[in-house]
C-alpha positions in Angstrom: -164.3 219.9 -44.6 -162.2 223.0 -44.7 -160.0 224.8 -42.2 -160.1 224.3 -38.5 -158.6 227.2 -36.5 -158.3 227.6 -32.7 -157.7 231.3 -32.4 -156.7 230.9 -28.7 -155.9 234.3 -27.2 -156.5 236.2 -30.4 -160.3 236.2 -30.0 -160.2 240.0 -30.5 -159.5 239.2 -34.2 -162.6 237.1 -34.6 -165.2 239.7 -35.2 -163.3 241.9 -37.6 -162.0 239.0 -39.6 -165.5 237.4 -39.7 -167.2 240.5 -40.9 -164.4 241.4 -43.4 -164.8 237.9 -44.9 -168.6 238.2 -45.0 -168.6 241.6 -46.6 -166.1 240.8 -49.3 -168.2 240.1 -52.4 -168.0 241.0 -56.0 -170.7 241.2 -58.6 -170.4 238.6 -61.4 -172.7 240.7 -63.7 -174.0 244.3 -63.9 -177.4 242.7 -64.3 -177.3 241.4 -60.7 -179.0 243.4 -58.0 -176.9 244.9 -55.2 -175.9 242.4 -52.6 -177.4 242.7 -49.1 -176.5 240.8 -46.0 -179.2 240.9 -43.2 -178.4 239.9 -39.7 -180.3 237.6 -37.4 -180.0 237.3 -33.6 -181.3 234.5 -31.4 -180.9 233.8 -27.6 -182.2 231.0 -25.5 -181.3 230.1 -21.9 -181.6 226.4 -22.8 -180.1 224.1 -25.4 -183.0 221.6 -25.4 -184.6 220.0 -28.4 -187.4 222.5 -28.0 -184.9 225.4 -28.1 -183.3 224.1 -31.3 -186.7 223.7 -32.8 -187.6 227.3 -31.8 -184.3 228.5 -33.3 -185.2 226.9 -36.6 -188.7 228.3 -36.6 -187.4 231.8 -35.9 -184.9 231.5 -38.8 -187.7 230.0 -41.1 -190.1 232.8 -40.3 -187.6 235.6 -40.7 -186.2 234.4 -44.0 -189.2 232.5 -45.5 -189.3 234.5 -48.7 -185.6 234.1 -49.3 -185.6 230.4 -48.5 -188.6 229.8 -50.8 -186.9 231.6 -53.6 -183.6 229.7 -53.2 -185.3 226.4 -53.4 -187.6 227.3 -56.2 -184.7 228.7 -58.3 -182.5 225.6 -57.6 -182.7 223.8 -61.0 -181.4 220.4 -59.9 -183.6 220.3 -56.8 -186.8 221.1 -58.7 -186.1 219.1 -61.9 -184.3 216.1 -60.7 -183.9 215.4 -57.0 -187.4 216.1 -55.7 -189.2 214.3 -58.6 -186.9 211.4 -58.1 -188.4 210.9 -54.6 -191.4 209.3 -56.3 -189.3 206.3 -57.1 -189.2 203.7 -54.2 -185.4 203.2 -54.3 -184.8 206.9 -54.0 -187.4 207.3 -51.3 -185.6 204.5 -49.4 -182.3 206.3 -49.9 -183.9 209.6 -48.6 -185.2 207.7 -45.5 -181.8 206.2 -44.8 -180.2 209.7 -44.9 -182.9 211.0 -42.6 -182.4 208.2 -40.1 -178.6 208.5 -40.1 -178.6 212.2 -39.5 -181.4 212.1 -36.9 -179.5 209.4 -35.0 -176.3 211.5 -35.1 -177.7 214.9 -34.6 -181.4 214.9 -33.4 -181.1 218.6 -32.2 -180.0 219.8 -35.7 -182.7 217.8 -37.4 -185.1 219.6 -35.1 -183.6 222.9 -36.2 -184.1 221.9 -39.8 -187.7 220.9 -39.2 -188.2 224.2 -37.5 -186.8 226.1 -40.5 -189.2 224.2 -42.8 -192.2 224.8 -40.6 -191.3 228.5 -40.0 -190.9 229.1 -43.8 -194.0 227.0 -44.7 -191.8 224.7 -46.9 -192.0 220.9 -47.3 -189.5 219.3 -44.9 -188.4 216.8 -47.5 -187.4 219.7 -49.9 -185.5 221.4 -47.1 -183.8 218.2 -46.1 -182.7 217.2 -49.6 -181.3 220.7 -50.1 -179.3 220.3 -46.8 -177.7 217.0 -48.1 -177.6 218.1 -51.7 -174.1 217.0 -52.6 -174.4 213.6 -50.9 -177.9 213.0 -52.4 -176.8 214.0 -55.9 -173.7 211.9 -55.7 -175.7 208.7 -54.8 -178.7 209.4 -57.1 -177.3 208.0 -60.4 -176.1 204.8 -58.8 -179.7 203.7 -58.0 -181.2 204.9 -61.3 -182.9 207.9 -59.7 -182.2 210.5 -62.5 -185.6 209.9 -64.1 -188.6 207.7 -64.3 -186.8 205.0 -66.3 -183.2 206.0 -66.0 -180.7 203.1 -65.6 -177.9 203.2 -63.0 -175.2 205.4 -64.3 -171.8 206.6 -63.2 -171.9 209.7 -61.0 -171.0 212.8 -63.0 -167.8 214.7 -62.4 -168.3 217.7 -60.2 -167.2 221.2 -61.1 -164.3 222.1 -58.8 -165.0 225.9 -59.1 -166.1 226.3 -55.5 -165.0 227.9 -52.3 -161.3 228.3 -51.4 -159.1 230.0 -48.8 -155.8 231.9 -48.5 -154.3 232.2 -45.1 -151.4 234.6 -44.3 -149.6 234.1 -41.0 -146.9 236.0 -39.1 -145.6 236.0 -35.6 -148.4 238.4 -34.6 -151.3 236.2 -36.0 -153.1 234.9 -39.0 -155.5 236.4 -41.5 -157.8 234.1 -43.5 -159.4 235.2 -46.8 -162.3 233.0 -47.8 -164.1 233.0 -51.2 -167.7 231.9 -50.7 -168.4 230.6 -54.2 -172.2 229.8 -54.2 -174.6 229.4 -57.0 -176.8 232.1 -58.6 -179.9 231.1 -56.7 -178.1 232.1 -53.5 -177.5 235.7 -54.4 -179.1 237.7 -51.7 -180.0 234.4 -50.1 -177.6 234.5 -47.1 -177.5 236.2 -43.7 -175.3 236.6 -40.7 -176.5 234.7 -37.7 -175.5 235.6 -34.1 -176.9 232.7 -32.0 -176.7 231.5 -28.4 -178.3 228.4 -27.0 -177.5 228.0 -23.3 -174.5 229.6 -21.6 -172.5 232.4 -23.1 -169.8 230.1 -24.3 -172.3 228.5 -26.7 -172.6 231.7 -28.8 -171.5 231.6 -32.4 -171.5 233.7 -35.5 -172.0 232.2 -39.0 -172.8 233.0 -42.5 -176.0 231.0 -43.3 -177.8 230.1 -46.5 -181.5 230.8 -46.2 -183.4 227.5 -45.8 -180.3 225.6 -44.5 -178.6 225.0 -41.1 -175.8 227.2 -39.9 -173.4 226.9 -41.6 -172.6 225.7 -45.0 -170.1 228.5 -45.4 -168.0 229.6 -42.4 -168.4 230.5 -38.7 -166.7 231.2 -35.4 -167.8 230.5 -31.8 -167.2 232.1 -28.4 -164.7 229.3 -27.5 -162.3 230.5 -30.1 -162.9 228.0 -32.9 -163.4 229.1 -36.4 -163.8 227.2 -39.7 -164.5 227.5 -43.4 -165.9 225.0 -45.8 -164.1 224.4 -49.1 -164.3 222.2 -52.1 -161.7 219.4 -51.8 -163.0 216.9 -54.3 -163.8 213.8 -52.1 -164.8 210.5 -53.8 -168.5 210.1 -54.5 -170.7 209.1 -51.5 -170.7 205.3 -51.1 -173.9 205.1 -49.0 -176.4 207.2 -47.2 -174.9 208.7 -44.0 -174.2 211.9 -42.1 -174.2 215.0 -44.3 -171.4 217.5 -44.3 -174.0 220.3 -43.5 -174.8 218.5 -40.2 -171.1 218.1 -39.4 -170.5 221.8 -40.0 -173.4 222.7 -37.8 -171.8 220.6 -35.1 -168.5 222.5 -35.5 -170.2 225.6 -34.3 -170.6 223.8 -30.9 -167.0 222.6 -30.8 -165.2 223.2 -27.4 -161.7 223.6 -28.9 -159.5 222.6 -31.9 -159.2 219.0 -30.8 -163.0 218.6 -30.3 -163.6 220.3 -33.7 -161.2 217.8 -35.4 -163.0 214.9 -33.7 -166.3 216.2 -34.9 -165.1 216.8 -38.5 -163.7 213.3 -38.7 -166.4 211.3 -36.9 -167.4 208.0 -38.5 -170.6 207.4 -40.4 -170.2 210.3 -42.9 -171.6 209.8 -46.3 -168.6 211.5 -48.0 -165.6 213.6 -47.3 
């Protein structure tokens, strides 16, 4: 999943470290537009299913254009994964993923439904994007690559993804994270400052438009921070809980032990 850090008494480091990490970007090409990083704030006195849905709808409305662009410019999503849903075996796989994640995290599925509704996007497109790695890993095994494609071995994944360097001394630790996303995510992220319920539920996260907080990194008011990195797990064996739902759960972790339990919970599709 990445790095789990309980910052303990060093919470004063959280905000500067977080914003330093979020702001450190480089342009891959002079043809790319300047990067921007909007902020989003949401507060609710409750943490009910309705509050989670309201959070998702607020995110969807605010970043509707960015979410739509990200999904439309995602080649694999548009050319392979979504068309494959017309095949009954792939539709059954999609439904199994949805049922597994709804059973594990009904509140986060409500957030995702809210994002889709707020952005006026089809929920199935938003959901497949949320479980993209797990869905893509299983698709070849059931012949879902095309209308008549036979089952094939899952392709090897490019390991050129996110990574971290952590420097520690007696005074504390400094973590440098490289958020290595695809081209369709340029100017497709935002910083979220969210609280659902009591003050200790507050968290900050870098979020991809159209997805749950956070497929990148985040910290919460309880002193838990994490990043997500590529570690090359075996291909998914069956539909199950997606890493994006697990990482959303980490933002609600009550401490390092709780975060580790959440990251290693059974029923995950991969990782």
